[in-house]
Every structure is written in structure tokens, then in C-alpha cells.
N, C-alpha and C positions, 0 to 999 in steps of 0.2 A: 152233579157229582164232582168232587174235587179232582182236578186234572191229574194230580200225582197218583191217585188211586186208579184212574183209567189207564195210565201208563203202566202201572204195576201189573194190572190184569192182562193188558195186551202183550206185555213182554213175556208172560207165562202162557201164551197161546190160549187165553180164556176169552173167546169171542163173546161179545155181549149181544146175543140174539134178542130179537124183539120180545120173545116170550119170557126170557129169563132176566132181561135187564132190570125190570121193576123189582124182582126178588133180590137181585144183587144189590141194587140201590137200597132197598129196605133193610137188607142184612147189614150193609156197611154203616148206614145211618144209625141203625139200632146199636151196632157195636160201638160206634163213636159216642152215642148217647150214654150207653152203659158205662163206657170208660170214664166219661165226664162225671157221671153220677158217682162212680166208685171213687174218683179223685175227690169229689165234693164230700163224700161220706168220710173219707180218710182225713180230710181237712177239718171236718166238724168234730172229729174225735180229739183233735189237739186242744190243749189249754188255750184260753183266749190270748195269753201273752205271746204264744208262738204263732197263733193265727194272725195277730196283728203284726208281729215282727216279719213274718213271711210276706204279708201284704205290703209292708213298707219297702222291703227289698225290691219287690216287683214294681211298685209304684215309683220309687225314687232311687234308681241305681246309684250306688256310691254316695248316697246322702243328698244328692242335689235335688232340692225341691222347688227350684225356680226354673223358668223357661230359659232356653239357650240365648235368647236376646237380652237377658237381664244379667247384670254383673253378679258373679259368685264370689262372695267375700267371707272372711272369718266372722261368724255371727253366733249369737246366743241361741237362736232357735235350733240350729244344728246341735249345739251342746246339749240342749234338753232332749232332743230326739235320740242322740247317741247315748246319753245316760240311761234312757229307757231301754235301748238295745243292749247296753252293758248288763243291766239287771236281767234281761231276758236270756242273755248268754250264760250268765252264771247260774241261772235257775234251771236251764235246760241242757247245758253243755253242747249246744249246737254251734259248731265252729264257724258256720256261715255268718253268725251274728258278730263274732269277733272280726272276721274278715271284712264285714261291712263297716265296722268302726274304723279299722285300719285304712281301708280304701277311701273312706270319707275324709280322714285326717291327712293322709300322706300328701295329697296334692298341695297342701298349704305349707308343709314343713320342708325346708331346704336342709342340705347335709350339714351346714354350719349351725343349724338350730334356729335360724331366722324364720319368721312366719310371714308368708305372703299375704298381703292386704291388711295385716294387723297394723294399726296406727296408735302407738302408745300415747302420743300427744293428745288423743281424744279423751284420755282418762275416763274411759267408760267401763264401769263395773261389768256391763254385759259381756265384754270381751274375755272375761276371766273364766266363765263357766266351762269353756272347752279345755281349760287347763286340766280338768279332771281326766279327760281322755288322754291327754299327753302323759300324765302320771301313770295311767293304766298301761299305755304302750311302752313306756320306759320300764315299768316293773315286770311286764311280761317278756319283753325282748332284750332288756338290758342295753338297748341302743342309746348312746349318749346324746344323740341329736334331739330326742324327745325331752330329755332332762334339760338341755340347753334352751329349748323352746319354753319349757315350763319356768325356767329361771327368768326369762324375759317378762312373763306375766307376774311373777313374784316381785320383780324389780318395779313394775308399775305400782304395786301396793306400797312399796317403800317410799315412792315419790308422790303418791296419790294425794290430791288436795283434800283437806278435812275442814269440818265445821270447827268452831272455836272450842267445843268440848270433845273433839277427837273423832267424830263420825265421818266416814267416807262420803264425799260428794257422790251423787249418783252418776253424774257425768260432768265433764268440763263445761258443757253447754247448759247444765242445770246447777249453777254455783250455789253452794251452801244449802243444798237440799238433800235429804235422805228419803228414799222411797223403800217400801217393803220389798219390792222386786230385787233390789240390790243385794239384800242379804243372801238370797239364793245364788245370785250370780258370783259372789265373791267368797263367802265364808266357808262353804264345804271344800273348795279348792285350797283356800288359805290354811285350813285345818289339816287337810291331808298332806299338803306340802310340809307343814311344820312337823307332823308326826313322822313323815318319811325321811326328811332330811335334817333332823336333829335341831329343831328350833323351838323347844318347848316354851321359851319365853313369849312366843307369839300368841299363846292361848289367852293371855291377859288382854291383848288387843282384840282378839276375836270375841271374847266375852263382852268387851266394852261395846262393840258394834250392836250386838243384840240388846244389851241393856239400854243403850241410848235410843234405839228404835222404839222399844216398848215404852220407855219413859216419855218420849215426845208424841207418840201416836195413840197410846191406849186411852180408850174412853172409860172412865171410872164407873159409869152407869151400866153399860152393856158388857164391858170387858173386850169388846171388839177393837180392832186397830184401824185407824185412818190410813189411807193410802200413802200420803206423803207429808213431809214437814219441811217448811221453809224457815231457816234461821232468821232471815231478814224480815220476814212477815210482809213482804212487798209483792209477792206473786199474785196474779189475778185470782188464784184459787185458794190462797192462804188466809186463814183467820187472822185478823189484824192484831189480836191479843196473843193467841197461842201459836200461830204459824201453821196449824194443821189444815189439811184439805178436808172438805165437808163430809165425804161419804165413805162407807165401808165397802170396798170393792172385794168381791169374793176371791178372784184369782190373786190379788195382792196378798191377802192373808194366806192363800195357798202357797205362794212362793215362800213366805216367811216361815210357815209351819214346816214345809219340806226342808227348808234350810236348817231348822233346828234338829230334825231327826237325822239329817245327813251329816251334820257337823259333830254331834255328840259322840258318835262312835270313835272319833279320833282323840278325844280328851283322855288324858291320864286320869285314872280313878281318883287320885288324890289332889287333882287340880281344883281349887276353890270355885273356879268358874263353872264347873260341871253342875254343881247344885243350883247355881243361878240360872243356867239354861234350862234345867229340868223344871224349875219353878215357873219360868216364862212359858214353857211348852204346856205345862199343866193348866196354867191360868187361861191360855188361849184355847186349849182343847175344851175346857168347860164352857167358854163363851160360844165357840163355833158350834158345838153340839146342840146348844139351846135353839139355834136358828135352823137346824135341819128340818126340812119339810116332813111332816109326819106321814103323809100319804106316799110321796114319791121317793123319799130318802135323799133328796137333792137340796141344793142351795140356790138362792136367787142371785143374779148378777150383782145387784146391790142388796147385800145380805139382810139388812133389817127392814126392808120395804116390801115384804110379801104382799101381793095383791095390788100393788101400785101400778099405774098405767105403764104399759110397755116393759115392765120388768119380766124376766124370764129365767128359767133354769139354764145354767151355763155348764158345759161339759168339762172343760179343763179344770175349773175350780173343784168340781165334784171328784175328779180323778186325783187331784192333789190332796184334798182332804182325806179321801179314802186311803191313799198311800201313807200319809202322815199318821193317821189314827192306827192303821194296821201295823206299820213298822214300829211305832211308839209302843204298842202293846207287846209285840214280839220281842223287842229288846228290853222290856221292863221299864221303860220310861213313863208309860201311862198305865192306868188301871185297866184290868181285863174287861171292865164294864164297857169300855169303848170298842170292844170287838163287835158288838151288835151295831154300833154307830157305823163302823166301816162296812159291815155286811149289808146293812140297809142301803147305804150309799152305792155300793157296787152293784147291787141288784137294780137299783134305779138307773145307773149308768148303762147297764146292758139292755134294760128294757127301753129306755128313752133315746139313747144316743148311738148304740152299736147297730150297724146295718151290715148284712152279708149279702153279696150279690150271687148270681147263679154260678160263678166260678169259684166261690168261696172267699173272695177278697173282702176284707173287713174295712168299713168306713166308720169314722167317728164324726158325728154331726154336732152342730150347735156350739161351736167354739168361737168366742169373740176374737177377731183377728188381731187387733192392736188397741191398746189403751195407754195413754200417757198423760202426764200433767205438763202443760206448756205455758208459754208466755202470751199466747193468742187467745182470742175469745172462744175459739172452738174447744181447746183443751183446758176448759175452765174448772174441771173437777165437779161439775154439777151433776145432779141426778140425770137430767136429760142427756148429758154427754155420755154417761156410762151406758145407758140403755139404747142409744141410737147408733152405736158403732157397728161396723160390718160384722156379721156372723157367718162363718163358713164351715165347710166340712173338710176333714183331713188337714187340719192345721198342724204343723210339726210340733208346736208346743203341746197341743192337745194329745197328739199321738204319743209323744214321749211320756207325758203324765199318765196316759192310759196304760202304756207298757209297765211303768213303775207300779201303778195301782194293781194291775193284774198279777204281776209276779208276787207282790205282797199278799194278795188275797189267796193265791194258790199256796203260798207258804203257810198262811194262817191255818190251813187244814191240818198241819202237823205241829205247829208251834207250841201247842199246849203240852205235848208229850214230854218235853225236857224243861218246861218252864221252871225257873228257880234253881236249876241245877248247873254245876260248873264242871267242865272237862279241862284238866290241867295237862298240858303237853310238856314232856321232858325236853329241856335244852341243856342238860348237864352231861348225860351219857352220849347224847348226840349234840355236840357243841361246835359244829363247823362254822367257820367265819369266812367272809370275803369282803373285799372293798366295794363300797357303792360309788356312785358318781361323784360324791363329795370327797372321796378318799378315806372315809371312815370305815372301820370294820363293823360289819353287821352280821347277825346270826342268819343262817339260811339252811336249806336242805330239810325237807319235811317240817316246815314252820308255817304257822298261820299267815304271816306277813310276807311270805315268799311267793310271788306270782309267776315266777319263771317255771320252766319245766320241772325243776326239782322240788317245787314247793307244795304246801298243803293249803294254799289259799282257798281253793274251791272246796276241799274237804271241810275246812273251817266254816265256810259260808253255808255248806250243807248242814253242819251241826247247828249253826245259829238258826237256820230255817226250821229246825226241829226244836227250837226254843232254848237250846243250851247256851250258856256263856262260855266262850273260849278264853283260856288264859295260858300262860307259859311259866314254867319254873326253870330259872337260870342257875340254880344252885343245887347242891346235893340234897336229895329228899330226906325229910324227917317226918315223924308222925305229926309234928306241929304244922309244918308248912304244907303238908298234904291235907290237913284237916279242913281247909277251905274248899276242897273239891270233892265231888262225888265219884268222879272218874279220873284216873291217872293213866296217861297214855305214853308208853315208851316205844319209840320207833327206831329201828335200825341203828343201834348204838355204834359209835365210831370204832374203827380199827386203824392201824397205822397207815393203811392205804389212803385214808381220807382225813386223818387228823394226826399231826406230828406229836401232839400232846393229849392223847385221849384220856377221858375220865372213865376208867373201867368199872364195871360193877364189882363190888367187893362184899365180903360177908356182912359187914356192919350195915351197909346200905340195904342189902337184901333183907336183913332181919328187920330193919325199920319199915321197909315197904310191906313185908309180910304182916307186921303188927298192925299197920294201917288197914290192910285188907281184912284182917281178923276182926277189926272193930266195925266193919261194914262197908269198906271201900270196894270199888270195882276197878281192878287193874286190867288194862288192855295192853298186850304186847304184840307189836307187828314187826316181826323180824325180817331179815333179808338173807341173801345168799352169802357164803363165807368170804367172797372177794369184796363185798360191799359193806360188810358189817362184822362186828365182833360177836361171835357165837359162844366161844369158850367161856368168857367171863359172865355173859348174860345167863348162862345155864346155872350159875351160882344162885340166881334168883329163881329161875324157872323150876329148878328141881325142888324148891320148897313146896311146890304144888303138884309134883309128880309129872312134870313136863321136861322134855329134853329136846332142844333143837339140834337136828343132825347137820353136821358140816358137809353137806352135799349140794350139788348144783343141779337143779332141774329146770326145765323150760328155758334153756339157752336159746336166744333168738338171733338169727343171722340177718342183720340189716333190717329191711322192711318186710321180712317174711313173718308177718304177724301171726300166721297160723301156728307157728312154733310156740307161741305163748298163749294159745287159745285154751280157755277153760270153760266147759259147758256146764251150766247149772240147770237141773231139771225143773226146779220150782215146786218141789213137793215136800220141802222140809220146813222146820221151824224158823230158819233164818231167811231163806229165799223162797217166797211163796209163789213167785212167778218165774218162768224160764228166763235166763240171761246168758249171753255170751260174754264172758269176762276176758280181760287180758292181764296176765300175770307173768312178768318176764324175770327170769333168773331168781328162782325161789329155793328155799330149803324145804325140809320136811320135819315132822315131829315123831318122837317115840314117847309113849305114855306109860306111866305107872299110877297106882292109886295115890291120890283121889281123883286124878284127871281122867276124863272120858272124851272120846272123839265125837265131834258133832258135825263134821263134814269131811268126807273122803273124796279123792279124785285119783283115778287110775291106780287105786290100791294104796295111795299115800294119805296120811292124815294131814289135812290142810288147816284144820281148825279144831281147837280143843277147849274144854272148860273144866274148872275145878272149883267146887265149893270149899271155902276156907274160913272157918269161924262164921261170923255174920256176913262176910263178904264173898267175893267171887273173882276168879281170874279167867280171862279169855286170851287165848294165844292164836296168832295167825302167822302163816309162813311167809308173808310178803307185805310190804307197805303199799299195796296196789292202788291206792286212791290219790297218788300224787298227780299234779297237774298234767304232766306230759301225756298220760294215758287216760285222763278223765275229762279234761275240759273241751274236748272235741276238735282241737286244732290239728291233731295228728292221726289218731286212729280212724280208719274207715268204718262205715257200717259193715256188719251188724254189731260191732263191739259196743258194750253198754255198761261201762264201769260205773257211771253215775247212777244208772237205774239199780244196779246191784248195790251200790253204796247207800242208796236210800233205804233199801231193805236191811242192810247191815246196821245202819244207825238206828232204825226203828227197833230192831232186835236187841241191840245193846241197851237201849233205854228200858226195854222190858226186863232186863237182867238186874236192874237196880233194886236194892232191898225195898220191900213193900210193894213191888210192882206185880207180884204173882198172886 
């Protein structure tokens, strides 16, 4: 018996007589077993992304996946792992996952923005992938040290050596070589940096990297991509005529395909490179899908050599392909036909590679540890080289890819609901601006690209998980500029407390919006309390539909007394089908006339209303409650569940679109 249990019993004058000792032991062991089984059952109820994320935190605290006797340096494997954790965080709003990212990065980042152990003179594209987490941390915290660190990585790209046609060398030690891996290491970071810090001219260079890699590595017969290309045609692995390596490595193509779906979201819609990248992705998807094993749903380590001696199904590549296919479909880059490709692959991953022990900890098996093209006879790019390298369990690259694949497959369950539809967020009536780290003024506060407490970045991500395209309208609404959207969202319009030059709602704008609704649009208004938003002028619009926002303050919250903003949802209505405990701080209320009707009450107040208007509909809410501060899990304690309620809210909104009834 555990000594602490014996002490507990003795301290309470519970003597363990011979006749009772066995029963006490049996009872306690049964209790411990039952508790363990209960914990296991609860773990089994979680989605795979969260089960793996929780296992990773337990296995590798603060991201350190090497033993204490080995050096811990800035490395790409940590970057892949944390990108998977990032996806899991935004999918679940589990703040522990964000904390894990921050605690894994912070030991490397000094207050002046310098990066410990990073060596720019190595000119290694591998060193750039962690830049994505630097950008995340800057955008969430607005701490300039993360921006300064990201600038160092961006500076590397400015000075990075290139092939004669402009392609980035993979590393200084691999001169005049391009590898598929390098596109994932560099381009998503490069694109996010360009989009965030006002460098649109960089997209031409980003496009060039993908175009050159495909040009040099694509096999015209199969459509597959060779792992590497040597401009000098002198490496031991390089074809003396073309410079390409001889084999089609699964994970290499996985890196490249993930790079495409992770880079494309940052492209401006009108950038000519966007269509080029879409074409590359679609060609590669066609080729890769043809080599999916029909029985297992997986891919061989050397993709085109099924059944050859020592070839095997490799887990990280399967996760990468699953992720790329599923995300490509969800964002409209790939045909929905590829949904089944992703689903078969994911089922194969769970069946063949996912293992769960008695404690609920998840292991991913069958990941090749390291593959590279070198100058020695071992790293010769031959078939025997690829199939003879060490295969391990719980490789950080594999875990990261599994997390990404799992979050995408979980999102795939809802992605069809809003497919092909656009939600347009107002940035005219709410047009607040602030300086970013570059000194430029940027739009913020309830905006898709605002990752700080005030932002709607998580809400936007949620909408995209439901298949919607998110867009923003920076000018006054008209029937014409609203026509590209099915949903128009107005949130907390500015008053003088928040904007010295607010754009108030006026009669003309209200009439134009009402006409768009009448033609079949879905207008969603999420108001705020009178100290944080304009109510008076917004009612010019709301009263078109029998709605009036009351200039009152309800749910004032004192500090961290979150119970003052607690809103209980029973889960028995058309919007919320499950119980939730929501947090709504400082809200107003609604008064209704025809044609508006109340659809949700709380404590006698109307919280939400709807009105049919012509062919369209209007939804009104008394709070912008889905902003990051109280939704992304970094602040609110359990049992508050704004993300869970938000998912039901989004599902219900999509059901209100014309033709959905």
C-alpha cells in the first residue's frame, strides 16, 4: 500500500487490523483503479488533436525533446512541433497550448530581440520556420522583442545566397542546391511577415521559389517531385544532365505541399502569383493522390516503389499529405473530391501509427528520423538510402504534422456548412487604428487579423473552420460592395471614446444595407455597451428591422470577478443545443417591435433577436462576446466556454442563410 495512504489512515485513528486490512487495501486499490479508468475515459473523449497535444506537454515540458546532456538549440523540429501546437490551440481554445508555445520560445529570445544559439552565417532555411511562432507571439502580446527577433530571420532572407535563377540555397553547406524541405522552412514565414509588415512586393519572390522548385524537380511522367536539385550537377546524388536527385521521397513532397497551403492564405487575392501557386498545388495533389495505397490509405517512404524491398508506410508524410489535402479543400484551393483522400489517409494513420497506453498518452510510430542529401556516399539519394534510415516513435516532426492533420480533419466535419460563402466584416463604422511595430497605422479591434485581446482572429479562424471565407470592408457599405458577401457583420461601431473621427451610421447607409438585406443578405449586428460603442446612430439601421439597442449597462465586471459576467445557457434552444457557461462583459439589451422577434432571453432581457426582411434576414446580439480575450483560453478559467458556444452560434448563423431551411 502507498505509504502516504497509510499515514492518512493512521492520522485519522483508523487502525489497520488484520481482518480489515485486506478490505481497506482492496477498497483503496479499486478506488485508484476506478479513478485511473475515469481519467482514461475522459481522455478518450477528447479529439485526437487534444489528446496528442496533452501527451506532448507531458512528454516534453517546454518543448525540449532532447536529453539534458545534449545541447538545446534553435531548431526546425521545434518549429514544426509548435506549429502543430498552434493549430491545436486555435482549434480548441485551450490556453495551455499557447503557454506551451511561449514557454518553448522564450528561453531563446533576449530582451533586445537577439536569438540565443541562432547562427545567421549558416544561411540555413531550417532556422526560419520558428519565425512563425515569433510572429504569433508578437501579434498576441504586441511585445516588440518578438518582432525584433523575427526581423533577424527576415534579414537572413535578404542576404541568403541564391542559385543563378534566384532560388534560395537550402543551406550554406549545401551550395547551389534547392530541396523540397526548404520551401516549408522559409516560405510560410516569409509570406506571413510580408502580409503583416507591409511588404507586398515580396510575394513575387515567394512565388518564384515555388515555381523554381517545381520547374527543376517535377517529373513530367508521374507529376511527382524529386527531393533535391543541384545547379552544378556535381553532387554524388545529382543527375549529370538535369541535376535532380533520383527518388521521390514522401516527406519531401509533404513539406512542399504543406508549404503551399500554409503560404497561400497570406496572398492578396489580386496577386498574380496566387494563381501560379494554386496551379502547382493542384498538379501535385493529382500526382500524390494517385500513389495513395488503396488498402491502407497511406504512402510509401519512396512513393512510387510500392512493394519494393524494405519500402514501408511512413507516418509523418501521411500526416503532411492529410493536412495539405484537408486544408486545401477547406480553403477552396482543391476540389472537394480530395476530402475522401484525406479521410482515408487519416483513418490509416490512426489505425497503423497511433498508439495509446494505459494512461491515455498517445504515441505516433513509424517516423523516419532524418533524411538528407549530402556529399558523402551514405547520403547519396539512392533508394537503399531512403529505406534504410532510422525509424522512430514520437519524432517531433511527426508529432507536429499529426497535430496539424488532426485539427484539419476535425475541422473537416463542419467545413462543408459554409463552403463557397463569404462573411464580410465592417471596418468602416468600426475603424479604429493603432501603430504596429513598424510605425505604420493598422486596423484593429474586432478584426480578423488582430490576434491581441481585442481581436477577432480566433472568431475568424472558427468561421473558416466552418468553410466560410472571411473578408473585410474598409469603406462605406453599398449594395454593390456588399454583393460579394452572403453575410455582413457589424460589430461595436465607434463612438468618440474610441475614435476621434468616427464614421457614424447614417440614413443613407442604413437604407443601402436594408436594400441588400431585402435582396437576400444576412446582416449580423453584434453591439456593445454605451461606453464602448455608438448605440444612438446604429439604431438608425436597427430600427429598419424593428430592433432598438438600449443604452444601458448590464454585466459590469469588477476585475477578475468573472462570475459577474456569467451567462448560463440551458442548451435546449435552436441556437445552443448543448449547455454552455458563457462570459459576456458589459453588455446592452434590446427592445423589439415588428417584424423582430426575440430568440434568446437571459434574466428577463432580450439578448438576441431576429427579423425576416424581404428575402434576407437580420440577427442582433447585445455583445461582441467572441473576441480573443475571453475566447482563446489565455484568460478565462474553466468552466467558461465561449468557443464552444461560438461554434453553435456559427452553425446556427449558417442555417439562417437563404435556401438553408
